[in-house]
KEZATOR-401092 format. One line per 5 residues: number of its first residue (from 0); for each residue x, y, z of C-alpha. Coordinates in pm, whole numbers, plus 50000, padded with zeros to 5 digits. Each point is the difference from the previous one (the first is absolute). Example, Ala and Ser with C-alpha at 12.3 -4.5 7.8 and 13.67 -1.06 7.14 Angstrom:
% residues 2
0	51230/49550/50780; 50137/50344/49934
***
This chain:
% residues 104
0	11457/24193/25758; 50182/50279/49813; 49926/50247/50280; 50150/49764/50257; 50320/49957/49797
5	50029/50377/49952; 49947/50056/50373; 50265/49741/50084; 50246/50161/49756; 49932/50343/50153
10	50067/49867/50351; 50328/49840/49886; 50116/50327/49838; 49898/50200/50309; 50190/49767/50234
15	50304/50011/49771; 49999/50382/49998; 50039/50067/50372; 50279/49869/50222; 50088/50063/50364
20	50363/50088/50073; 50103/49889/50347; 50196/50232/50229; 50291/49753/50010; 50040/49965/49622
25	50089/50216/49702; 49825/49952/49670; 50174/50056/49668; 49746/50039/49718; 50122/49856/49670
30	49820/50083/49678; 50109/49767/49720; 50300/49903/50219; 50119/50364/50028; 49987/50167/50345
35	49738/50274/50015; 49989/50098/50368; 50077/49890/50354; 49732/49999/50267; 50084/50022/50372
40	50373/50043/49941; 50234/49995/50301; 50105/50339/50130; 50200/50064/50317; 49827/50159/50301
45	49651/49960/49857; 49729/49926/50256; 49834/49659/49992; 49653/50036/49847; 50096/50306/49797
50	50190/49831/49718; 49755/49973/49709; 49879/49647/50065; 49638/49916/49929; 49773/49938/49704
55	50148/50071/49657; 49855/49970/49651; 50174/49846/49703; 49914/49903/49645; 49878/49640/50017
60	50186/49739/49790; 50254/50265/49890; 50169/50106/50322; 50186/49749/50212; 50099/50053/50362
65	50334/49887/50143; 50005/49997/50381; 50315/50102/50190; 50029/49975/50378; 50073/50327/50187
70	50123/49838/50321; 50361/49932/50088; 50082/49658/49853; 50281/49764/50084; 50186/49720/49825
75	50184/49724/50184; 50314/49884/49824; 50160/49656/50024; 50311/49937/50209; 50306/50034/49780
80	50363/49918/50073; 50227/50302/49954; 50377/50015/50010; 50117/50299/50207; 50313/50207/49937
85	50193/49803/50264; 49906/49672/49826; 49734/49890/50252; 49685/49831/49882; 49689/50175/50128
90	49632/49910/49971; 49809/50316/49910; 49628/50015/50072; 49841/50318/49866; 49669/50158/49932
95	49890/50309/49812; 49726/50248/50085; 49856/50221/49729; 49704/50215/49901; 49877/50072/49649
100	50005/50379/49972; 49938/50042/49626; 49811/49704/49851; 50052/50122/49644
***
């Protein structure tokens, strides 16, 4: 019984140690809520598949991973009435496109 519990605990620690970082995401490793390092950070003109994604090791139950998307993201904004300089009421529909370059 004790051997089974120890084996189960070892498997849980082993699975908590290794994580796979996807090519489309950045991983910020936090140790005690302080940033330690960034894995697979966005860099311009870097070839796909050559960015540092893959299996990483971390200290289980101490390190926490915050995932940040590397792709271009967009935000749709609500229509808003705006008063122009010539006193006309306009309905402005906007959106924003952005990319997280430095997740720290």
